[in-house]
N, C-alpha and C positions, 0 to 999 in steps of 0.2 A: 504494499500500500503505500510506503514512504519512500521507495526504491529511488522514484522518479523525481522525488522532492529537493528543492533547489532552495538553499537557506537563505541567499543570496535575493532570491524572487519573492522569498517569504516576508522578509526584512523590508524589501522596499513595498510589499501588498501591504503591511502592517503600518508604515509610514505615512502610506496615501490614505489608508482608511482612519488613520487619526487626523490626518490634515481634515479630510471632510467632516468628520464628527467636529472637531474644534470649528471649521467654517461655517457649518449648520447653526452649531448653536451661538455664535457669536452672531450669524442674521438674526437667531431667534433672540438673542438679548437687546439687540437694536430696536426691534419692533415695540417692545415694553415698555410701560411709563415707568417712569422713576420710581415709585411705590412699588409695582410689581418686580422690577429688577431687585429693589432690596428684599423682599420676599424670596423669588426665586433664588438669590444668594444664600440666602438663610437655610433654605431648605435643600440647597445643593451641598452645603457645608456638613450640615445634619446627616444627609445620605451619605456622603462618603465616611462621615467619622462612623455610623452607624456599619458600613463595610467593611471599614479597617478593624473596626472592634469585633466585628463576627468572625475575622480570620481564627485560625485554630491557635494561633501561639499568644495571642493576646489576652486569653482567660484561663481558669483553671478547668475548663471541658463543661460546667455546670451553670452555664448563663447562657438563657436562650435569646433567639433574635429578638423578642420583642423588649425584653430588658435591656438589651443591646442599644437599642432604639431610644428605650427610656432615657439610658447614660448620655448616648451621644446628644439627645434634644436637651438634657439638664444642662449637659457642660457647653453646647451651645448656645444655650440661652442664659448662661452663665445664672440659672435658677438652684441648683445644688440638690431639688430634690433625688432622692434613689430609691430604686425597687431592690436592690442588690448591696453588698458592702462592699465598697470599691477597694480596702486594702486587699481583703480575701479574697476577691469573684479576678480581680484583673493582676495580670503580671505586670513586670517594670513597661514593658512596650506599649502596654494597654492603657498603663496611668499615664505615660508619655503622651499619648494620644486625647487624654482627656484633657490633658494639661495644654495641648496646643489648640484645641477646640476652646478651651476658656480663654484661652488668649484672643484667639480671632473673635470670640464672641463677646469679648470685653470691651477692645478698642473699635471693632468693627471692620470686617472684611474690606470695606470699601475705603477705610483710614488708610489702610497698610497699601495696597496697589496704588493709590492717588498718591501718597507719599513716597513711594518709589518711582511713580512715574513724574513726580517733580523734582527730582533727586536728579532726572536726567534731561528734562525740557524746563523751560521757565515758564510755560503756561499749561493748564488744563485742560484740556478738549471740552466742549461744551457738554457732551454728553455726560463726562464725570461731572460738571458741575451741578448739572439737573438732578443727580441722583444724590450727591453730596447737600444739595440744600435741601432735598428732602429727609433725608436721614437726620441731617443735623440741624437743630433750629439755633440760630445765633443772632447776635444782638446785629445793629448795621455797625458798630463800633469796632466789631471783630472780622478783619480779615480772613478768608478762607485759608488762604495760603499759610498764613502765620498759625492760624490754628490746626491746621493738619501738623504742620512743624511741632509748635509745641505739644501737641496730642502724643506722638511718637516719641520726642525725647523726654519729656514729662512721665511718662507710662512704663518706659525702659528704666528711667534713672529711679523712679519711685519703687519699682519694683527689685532692681538692684540693691538698694540702700535697705529694704524690708528682707530681702533675702540673707544680708550680711547678719543684721541683728539677729534673724531667727536661728540661722545656723550657727552663729556663737552661742545662742541658748541650748539648742538641743546637743550641739557639741560639749556643753556642760554639765549636761544633764543623761550622760551614760550612752550615748550615742556615737557610734564612728562618723571619722569625720566625712567621708562620703554620703552614708546615711544621713547625717545632719545637714549636709549640703541638700540633698535632695530634697528631704524634708522641708528647710528653709525656703527653697525654690519653688515649691509644689504649693506651700501657704502663702507665699508672699504674693505669686499671681492669682491665686484662687481669691486671696483677701481685695486686693487692686481691683479686678475685675467683677466683684461683689459677687463671685460664684458659690461661696460657702461650702465646697467640696472639701473635706477632709480624708485622710489618708489615716484615720484614729476611729473605732468602731463607736465612740460614745461622744463623736464631733470634738468639742474641745472642753468638754466636761472635767476631764483631767487634770485641767490648766486651769481650772477659775482661780486658785489663788496667784497665779503667776503673774506679775505686774509687768514683766516683758512681753508675755503672748496677749494680756488685755490691752496694752496699749499701742504693740507696734500693729495687732489685727486691726483695731479700733483707727488708727490713723489710715493706714492704707486703704480701709473701707469707705472713711470718709474723704481720703482723696479722689479716689475714684468714683464715688455717687455725686460727690459734689460738682464733679464735671471739668473738662478741659477748659469750658470758657472762664472761668474763674483762674484758672491757672493762667491761661494767653492773657486774659486782663491785667493780672498784677506782674506778670512779664514784660508786656508793653508797658506799664506805669513806671516799672522799675528803668526802662531804658529809656523813659521818657518821651516814648512816642502817643501818650496820652496825656492829658492834664488833669482826671480824676479817675477814679474805679467807676463801671459802670453801674447804671441801677441795677441790671440783672445780676450781677455778681452781689451788690450790697443785698439785693432780695433774698439769693440763694444763701448766702451764711448767716444771715439773720434767721431766716424760717428754719434752717438746717439746725442749728444751735438752739433755737428757741422751743422746738419740737423734739429735740433730745432732752431738753432740760425737763420740759412739761411732763413726758412719757416718764422720763425716769423717777420724777416725783410721784405718780400716780402708778407705777410697780411698785415701788416701795411702799406706798401706804397700803396697798392691798395684798402686798406680800411682807408682814413684817420679819421673816426670817432672813430674808436677803440682806447682802451688804450694798453699799452704795455701787461698789465698783461692779457686783454682778446686775445690778437693777441697769446702770449707763450701758454697761458692755449689750445688754439684749435690747436695750432702746436702740443705740446705735447699730445694730446688726439688724434690726427691721427696719429703721429708718432709710439706711443704704441698700436695703434689701440684699443685704451680703449673706444672710441667713445663718450664719454662725450660731452655738449657744453654751453656752459654759454653766446652765444649770437645764434638768429636765424638766420639759415645757409642761408635762403631767404633774408638776408640782406646782405649777403658776394657778392662782386665781382667775374664775371667767371674767372677772375685771381687767385683770392683767392681760389676759388674751386678746379683750377686746381692743386694747390700747395697743397691741402688736398689730393686729389688722390694720387698723386705721393708720399705723406708720407705713405698713407695707403698700397700702394701696396707694398712699402719697408717693413714697419712694424717695427715688434720687431726685437729680437735676438734669436739666436737658443737656444734650450732647455729654454726658456721663455715663459710667457704666451700669448705674443700677436701672431697676424699672419701677411699676406704677405711673400716676399720671404725672408727676413731677412737683417740684416745691414750687415752681411758678405758677402753674397752673392751679394749684391749690390757692395760692396768694389770690391770682385772680378771684377766683370763687368769694373769698372771704372781702376783698374790695368791692365786688358787686352787692354783695348782702350790705356789709357796712354803709356803702355809699346810699343804698335803698332806702335803709332804715332811717338815715340821716336826713334824707330827702333832697339828696345833692342828683342833679339831670347828669354831670360827668361822675366815672368811676376813677376815683384815684387812690391811691395807697403812697402814704410816706409824704404825701403832699404833692404828689405828681399823678398826673392822666395815664390812663393806659389806654393806647390805641384799643379802637373797637374790635378790629379783625383779632386781634389778640386774645381778647377774652371770649370771642366764636371758638377760636381754637381750645382754649380753657375749656369752655361749657361743654363742646363735641366731645374733649376727650373724658371729662367725667361720666356725662350721659352713656357713651358709647363704653368705658371701662364696666358700668353699675349692669347695663346692659348684657354685656359678654360674661361676667361674674353670675348674674342670674341664670344665663343658659347654662352655662359650664355646673353652677351648683345642681340646677334642674336634672341633667342628664345624671351626674353622680347619685344624687338623691334615688334615681329609677333604677339605676342600674345596681347600687352599691347597698348591701344590709350593713351598714358602718354608723355608728352618732353623727346627728347633723353636725355639731358643733365642730366633730373634727374633721369631716367633709367640707363644712364652710370653710376651714382655716386653710384645709388642703387647696382649696378652689383658689383662694384669696392669695396665697404663697405662690401657687403656680402661675397665674395671671400677671401678678406684681413679679416676677422672676424672683421672688425672695428666698425661696428655699428651706425657711424654717417649719418643720414638718410638725405635725401633730403625731407621727407614727405609723399613719396609715398606708402610705404608699406600697409598702410590700403586701400587703393585705388585698390590694385592688384587683378587681378581676381584669381579664383582658380588655374588656371595652373602658374601663373604669382608666386602665394606664392610657390608653388610646387619647382619652378624654383629656387628662392631665398633659400629655406629650402636646395636643393642639393648643391648651392654655398657655403653656411654656411658650411656643414658639411665637404666638400673637403677643405674648406680652413681652417679647425682647424686641420683634420687628417695629410694635407700638400699635395700640387700638386703632389711631387715626390713620396710620399708613396702611395697614391691614385693612382697613374700610375702604380706602381709597383705591388698593390692590384690586378688591373685588369688584368694585363700581366701576374701573377702567377709567379712575379718573387721577389729576393729577394738581397741583397747587399752581396756581396762577403763575405764570413767567414774573409778573412784575406785582409784587405785593405794594398796596397802597400805601403812599409816602406821609406818615405821621407830620401833623403840623409841629413847629417850634415847638408849641406849649406843651407837648407829648413826650413821655419817654419810653422809647423802644425796650420790648421786654419779650425776651427770647423765651418761647412756651413749647 
């Protein structure tokens, strides 16, 4: 059968086939709207991760195809929910695939490709610009090129610093250097990308009393979730490219720190047995949608769980690694309510008027998030025989890409896991982007210019 086989011709045929597939794929991508491009990119990377994790040498031989898909979706969406034990189920190569998926999902696959393109070219193609403007909500004070460079540099710098601190900690606590380095790198990337995936069976409960783990993980999670807008803005201010910190950065910092403080207070008063460190860490983990926990969630009161769900739903900030409806959208909703109660015709916050089209985006995000959460919860209640509160918590964590689990992921049926996978991917793409992708719509090429009295706000 193989007597007349020419390896040279087979190689040429393989190359020709690959070129044809890539050309057809490129033509397919060019016909997509920017929102659809983002969605297909997320699905493609998840699919490739699923295939990679399903290879025989990636796990211990006991992980099924569906659980591999669940892991790939959880890693790529930086959610952190798990249907299997990552440490025991996957080999080193499998964990490496998970690490790469977290990194790609955290900074966005378009961010890296566009940064590489900028490294060899002075300008981005119009197609790149359309997709990036859809994926990242930026105030007009931030240039896209500056944002991309700062995002990449800051990501790897923060992860490197986190790796150094965590490696040093693990090395001083009876881990060999190579194992300490691996654990430090993995958890640094997981924290900055707000993935919440750990290589420990009890998440981070064993390190509840460690100041190093609590501080480093919290700082990395906040740095990723607060977004690259803040970093770019501060960097431009230090270089004196701008005269003051933008309105968006002020909102992000004030809202994030204020929400963490209030949430920590409510968690403490509803759970007197907790320490301040534990309460703050759990509030940061929920607010950033990182998904780590240093205390068993089953030990928390119902009131504390409600606070965590509220924080997860709000999530991180625009153009960051966190999920949820975003802090700036929550700020817009607060501004709408407060302005209406005070009888003002204009919607203002901190004395500045917010453009109407930004308010539309915020209200649309909130309404669509609640709608998708209701649909997800309804389907889970229909298919699963599990406590309602656990399903509500799991659905919220999945859609907000938070990953703080009530512990029911491993108990879900096939349909239940597929529902959670869907929610995780939608949450990472963004509910508005997902809606536009389904309806074959895109944002207008030119956003309405805000009058001088308005202060632009990224939502």
